[in-house]
C-alpha positions as CSV (number, residue, x, y, z in Angstrom):
1,M,206.7,31.2,16.2
2,G,210.3,32.7,15.1
3,S,212.0,35.8,14.9
4,V,214.2,36.6,11.5
5,N,216.1,39.7,12.7
6,D,220.1,41.3,12.7
7,G,220.9,39.3,15.9
8,A,221.2,43.1,18.4
9,P,221.4,42.5,21.7
10,W,218.4,44.7,22.2
11,I,216.0,43.1,19.8
12,D,216.9,39.6,21.3
13,R,216.3,40.8,24.8
14,I,213.1,42.7,23.3
15,T,212.3,39.4,21.5
16,T,213.1,37.0,24.8
17,T,211.0,38.7,26.8
18,N,208.2,38.9,25.3
19,Y,208.0,35.3,22.9
20,P,210.5,32.8,24.9
21,K,209.6,30.1,23.3
22,A,210.2,32.2,19.7
23,V,213.0,30.6,17.5
24,Q,215.5,33.2,16.3
25,A,217.7,33.4,12.9
26,I,219.6,36.3,12.0
27,D,218.4,37.6,8.4
28,W,220.9,36.6,5.5
29,G,222.4,39.9,4.8
30,H,223.3,40.5,8.6
31,A,225.2,36.7,8.4
32,D,226.4,36.4,5.5
33,E,228.6,40.4,6.2
34,R,229.2,38.3,10.1
35,L,231.2,36.0,7.2
36,W,232.9,38.7,6.1
37,K,234.1,40.2,9.0
38,V,235.1,37.1,10.8
39,S,237.4,36.0,7.3
40,K,238.8,39.4,7.1
41,A,240.1,39.3,10.8
42,V,241.2,35.8,10.7
43,F,242.7,35.6,7.6
44,G,243.4,39.7,6.4
45,E,241.0,41.6,4.4
46,G,242.0,40.7,0.5
47,T,243.9,37.9,0.5
48,P,242.5,34.7,-1.2
49,Q,241.8,32.5,1.9
50,S,239.9,35.0,3.8
51,Q,237.7,34.9,0.3
52,S,237.6,31.0,-0.4
53,W,236.8,30.8,3.5
54,A,234.3,33.3,3.3
55,E,232.3,31.7,0.2
56,Q,232.5,28.4,1.8
57,Q,230.7,29.1,4.6
58,A,228.4,31.2,3.2
59,D,227.6,28.4,0.5
60,H,227.3,26.0,3.8
61,L,224.6,28.1,5.2
62,W,222.7,28.8,2.0
63,N,222.1,24.8,1.9
64,G,221.4,24.6,5.9
65,G,224.6,23.9,7.4
66,V,224.8,25.8,9.7
67,A,226.6,23.0,12.1
68,E,229.2,23.6,9.0
69,V,230.1,26.7,10.3
């Protein structure tokens, strides 16, 4: 069983309580949003480095490369 959600703590708590063996994953939209937040925090908003890093990490995720991210 799996749970695809936005990664909110309350969802984790409910899922873990009711389905302790469930594998949880963050949905694509929220995962991509978090990558951009990290890139802006690290490299600065609107910088070429920020855009390059976020796009590269999104490509890794899209292709199943979770470990690379």
